[in-house]
MILOLUM-259130 format. One record per residue (C-alpha): residue in three letters; x, y, z. Coordinates in steps of 0.5 Angstrom, whole numbers, plus 500, padded with zeros to 3 digits. Layout:
BEGIN
> ALA X Y Z
...
***
This chain:
BEGIN
> UNK 488 482 496
> UNK 493 486 491
> UNK 498 481 494
> UNK 495 475 493
> UNK 493 476 486
> UNK 500 478 484
> UNK 503 472 487
> UNK 498 467 484
> UNK 500 470 477
> UNK 508 470 479
> UNK 507 462 481
> UNK 502 460 475
> UNK 508 464 470
> UNK 514 460 474
> UNK 510 454 472
> UNK 509 455 465
> UNK 517 457 465
> UNK 519 451 467
> UNK 515 447 463
> UNK 516 450 457
> UNK 523 449 458
> UNK 522 442 460
> UNK 519 440 453
> UNK 525 444 450
> UNK 530 439 453
> UNK 525 434 452
> UNK 525 435 445
> UNK 532 434 444
> UNK 531 426 447
> UNK 525 425 442
> UNK 529 421 437
> UNK 535 418 440
> UNK 535 410 442
> UNK 531 409 448
> UNK 527 414 448
> UNK 519 413 452
> UNK 513 416 451
> UNK 512 414 459
> UNK 509 419 463
> UNK 512 420 469
> UNK 507 425 472
> UNK 504 431 470
> UNK 506 439 471
> UNK 502 442 476
> UNK 498 448 473
> UNK 494 454 476
> UNK 486 457 473
> UNK 490 462 474
> UNK 483 467 471
> UNK 478 462 476
> UNK 483 463 483
> UNK 483 470 482
> UNK 476 471 481
> UNK 473 466 486
> UNK 479 471 491
> UNK 476 477 489
> UNK 469 475 491
> UNK 472 472 498
> UNK 472 480 499
> UNK 465 482 497
> UNK 463 485 502
> UNK 468 490 502
> UNK 463 496 500
> UNK 470 500 496
> UNK 470 492 492
> UNK 463 493 491
> UNK 463 499 488
> UNK 469 498 483
> UNK 465 491 481
> UNK 459 494 480
> UNK 462 500 476
> UNK 460 505 481
> UNK 468 508 483
> UNK 474 504 482
> UNK 479 502 487
> UNK 484 508 485
> UNK 478 513 485
> UNK 476 511 492
> UNK 484 512 493
> UNK 484 519 490
> UNK 478 521 494
> UNK 480 519 501
> UNK 487 523 499
> UNK 484 529 498
> UNK 485 530 506
> UNK 492 530 504
> UNK 491 536 498
> UNK 494 543 499
> UNK 495 546 505
> UNK 491 541 510
> UNK 498 536 508
> UNK 501 541 513
> UNK 495 541 518
> UNK 492 537 524
> UNK 486 532 523
> UNK 480 531 528
> UNK 479 524 529
> UNK 474 522 522
> UNK 472 515 524
> UNK 468 515 518
> UNK 474 515 514
> UNK 479 512 517
> UNK 474 505 517
> UNK 474 507 508
> UNK 481 508 509
> UNK 481 500 512
> UNK 477 498 507
> UNK 482 500 502
> UNK 488 498 507
> UNK 485 491 505
> UNK 485 491 499
> UNK 492 495 496
> UNK 498 497 501
> UNK 495 501 508
> UNK 495 509 506
> UNK 497 510 513
> UNK 499 518 512
> UNK 491 518 510
> UNK 489 516 518
> UNK 486 521 522
> UNK 489 520 529
> UNK 486 527 532
> UNK 490 534 534
> UNK 494 532 539
> UNK 497 526 535
> UNK 504 529 531
> UNK 503 526 525
> UNK 503 534 522
> UNK 507 539 522
> UNK 504 544 527
> UNK 503 538 532
> UNK 510 535 531
> UNK 513 541 530
> UNK 510 543 538
> UNK 511 537 541
> UNK 518 537 538
> UNK 520 544 541
> UNK 517 542 547
> UNK 522 535 548
> UNK 528 539 545
> UNK 527 545 550
> UNK 527 539 556
> UNK 533 536 553
> UNK 536 542 553
> UNK 536 544 560
> UNK 537 538 563
> UNK 543 537 559
> UNK 545 544 560
> UNK 541 547 566
> UNK 542 554 567
> UNK 549 556 564
> UNK 545 557 557
> UNK 541 564 556
> UNK 534 564 555
> UNK 535 566 547
> UNK 540 560 546
> UNK 534 555 549
> UNK 528 558 544
> UNK 534 558 538
> UNK 536 551 539
> UNK 528 549 541
> UNK 525 552 535
> UNK 531 549 530
> UNK 530 542 533
> UNK 522 544 532
> UNK 521 545 525
> UNK 526 539 524
> UNK 522 534 529
> UNK 516 536 526
> UNK 518 536 518
> UNK 522 529 520
> UNK 516 525 525
> UNK 512 526 518
> UNK 515 525 511
> UNK 510 521 509
> UNK 506 527 509
> UNK 510 530 504
> UNK 513 524 500
> UNK 506 520 499
> UNK 508 514 495
> UNK 505 512 489
> UNK 505 504 491
> UNK 498 505 493
> UNK 496 507 487
> UNK 500 503 483
> UNK 496 497 486
> UNK 490 500 486
> UNK 490 501 478
> UNK 492 494 478
> UNK 486 492 481
> UNK 481 496 477
> UNK 485 493 471
> UNK 485 486 474
> UNK 476 487 475
> UNK 476 489 468
> UNK 479 483 465
> UNK 476 478 469
> UNK 469 480 470
> UNK 467 486 465
> UNK 470 482 459
> UNK 468 476 462
> UNK 460 477 463
***
């Protein structure tokens, strides 16, 4: 939804700029011989508020949107509540599959950029530093053994595997540590837009 609303605004603003430039350029010729009042065509316009209102209402079956329009809980607040799963030490821990939480993320993802880092995929999925490190350690051990065979000592295996495990665990989960504010910015925009179109209008 966010992208569609912003695209409509961008197109409408571009049309307004074109129309303003056209009028400014035309005024230069008004006092010259041969100037005609004949209209060649109409400059297209978008009823931006009507378009955006209709677009928003296309998602009215989305429960997150319904809560926002009813004033119960804004999109930004819903996103913030869903992101509690990634707060504090929970950012580092495996997550059990939570179908209700994932369903809510799907609804949020229909409105703003999908917050992938908040999804719960199960404790064996390497979307956390613990599982990611363990699985990276196992893979690195296998690769190290396939490359070095018995020529390397066990401490070497463990040291290299440990380092690679930690690096792999962090690399696989950078989105948890560097959670983008993009979705929050988009959610804030939608809340402002809902207030502008619906609350102030009615």
